[in-house]
N, C-alpha and C positions, 0 to 999 in steps of 0.2 A: 434228528437229535444233531444230526451231521450237518445240516443246513443250519440252522439255528447257532450254530457254532460257526460255522462259515461266517455269518452274517456279522456277528459280535465281534468276531476276527476285525472285519471290512473295519465296521464303526470304530473299532480304537484304534487301527491303524489310519486312519481319517484324522479322527482327534490329535494323535500325536504327530502327524504328518503337520495341519492347521497350527500347533503349539512351537513345533519349531520355526515355520514358516514364520510367525510374529514374532518370535523370537530374534531370529536372522534381518527383522524389518526394522531394528532399534538402532538407529547411527549415534554416534558421537558427537558428527556436526554435522551439517550440510549448508549448501549454497545454493541460494534461489532466485530467478529472474525471471521479468514477464512483463504482461501491460497491465495497465493501470486507468480506472478511467474516475474523473470525479467532478462531483456535483459541489461547486464553490461558491461560500456565500457571499454576497458580494456587501456585506453589510461591515462600514469601514467610516465610519463617525456618523451615517447621515440618516442611518435608521431604515435602510433600505431593506427590502425583504429577497429583492432580486436574483437569481442563482445564473450561472454558468457551467455549461458542460465542458468537461475539458477531458482531452485523451495522453494519455505517456506512458510510463514506464516503471519500472521498481526492483529494485535489485536487496539483498539483505544474505545475512550468516546468522547462524544460531549452533550454539556450544550447549549441549546439554550437560548439566553439574552431577544428576542421576535421570533413572529410565522416564522423570515425566517434568523437571524442571528446568527449563534453559534458560540460558541469557541471547537475546535477539537486538542484533545491528539492522537498523532498513536506511536507503533512499529510496527517495523517490521522484520523479519528476510530471510535473503535471502543465501544459499547455493551452490555452484557448486564445483561437486570433481570428479576427474580423477583418474585411476590406470593403472598400466602396469604390463606386468610378458613377462621377456625375458629370452629364456634359449637355449643353445648350444649342449643341448646332456650332459653336463657335471658339467656346473653351472647356477646357476639361479638368476638371477637378478630383484627381485619388487622394484616399486615405488607408492608412491600416492602423491597426493597434493590437496589441497581445499582450494576457496575461499570462507571467509563469512561475512555478511553483516549485523549488527544490526544499524538500521536507528531509529534514536527518535526524531519526528517533534510534532510540535502543530504551530495552527495559525486561522484563521477565516475561516466559511463553513457559504455559503448563501446558502437555501434550499429554494424549491417553492414545495408548498404544492399543490396536483392534486388529492387529495382523496388517493386511493390506488397507485398512482405512483408519486413520490417525486424526480426529480432529485435535483444533487446539483453540487457545484463547492467547490472549496477549493485552500489554499493557504498556504501551513504549512513550516515551518523553524525551524533547529535545525543542529543537527551533527547525521554522519553516522561513526562507529565506522568497520575498516576493519581489518580481521586475516586472512592472507596469512600463509598456514601451507605445507610441505614437509616431507617429510621420506622416507626411503628405505632401501635395507636391499641385501646384499652380501656376500655370503662364510659366514655366521651365525653373520655376522656384520651388525647390524641396525643403523643407522643414521638418526637424524632428526631435523628439523627446522624450526621456528615460530619467526612473527612477526605481530605488529598490529599498527594500524596509526586511529587516531579519526580527522575527517576534517568537516568541514562547510556543510551544507546539505541543499536544501528545495526542496519541490515536489507542483507540479502546477498542477492540474487536474478536476477531480471529477466523474459523475458515477450517477446513479438510481436506488431509493429503490422502493421497490414493497412490501407492505405492507401485508399480509395474517390475521393480525389481530391487534388487537391496540396492543400488546406487541411484538408482531414478526413480521420480512419482513425477505427480500431477499436483498442481495444488489450487483450489481456489480461495478466497475468502472477502472479507468486507471489514469493514473500519468507520467509525465514528473519531474526525479528527477534526479539532478545535485549535484555532490560530488567535492570537491576541495581536494581529495587525490592525494599528489605528494610523490619524490623521497627525502629521507633525504639529506639535504646538502652537505656534504661530499662526500656520494653517489653520486652525482648530478654532483659535481664539478669533482670525478674523471670521469665521462663518459660527461665532457662538456656537461652539457642540462641541460634544465632549473627543478628546484624543486616544481616548481608549477605548475598544472596540473586541468585539469577540467572534468569530466568526465559526460555524458550525456545519460545517463538511462533512461530504461524504464518498468514500472510495470504496470501489471492488475491482479486487485484483483476481490475475489469473496468470499460471506462468509453469514453468517445472521445477525439480528440486533435481541435486544433486549429491548424494549420500555419502559420509565419507565414517571410516572407523566403527567394529564394531566388538563389543565383548564388556569389557570391564564398566564401561561408561553409563553403560544403563543394561542391566544387568536383566536375566529371564523373570518373568512374573512368576509370583508363589500363590 
């Protein structure tokens, strides 16, 4: 009887400790920073199905209105670059090109507190700044060109946070990122194609989270 009572007490204490831990890990706000991998759709008015691999960074912040709903802002940068060097033994031609994206989006986040592990989903809206650059060198002459375009963008996705402590967590997630970069109207008319286009991009994120404030912003579960 005493052994059974002792086991019951241990289970009760464990449950209470787990509940308290879960309640302590509900921040009022948080800041995220980390790495981003992107698969960039190259459909820019030509109907191309090509994709580019890109690497970069992301950072963001979330403020929670209550224990499950927050307002999130996110900034991410992705870059793909290539270079080539060709020589015939006498002359050498070198060239490089890059595609850069800076994405600024914000919107609602829904988070489910499960103690150390917290899954979340979000829908973020804003714009994407794309810059295409190219340069080449031949016979001592160097030429370069660059163009930029800003277009509507939205991201739909989510992820998981693992809380290592009250103020520090690890996070991983994935997003479908849609952008609306097209061709300039005069160039589209010259090529006989549409200047509007949609790019179906995908990105994976991993990073760290710094968490602040507990209590009234996100009260304990009932």
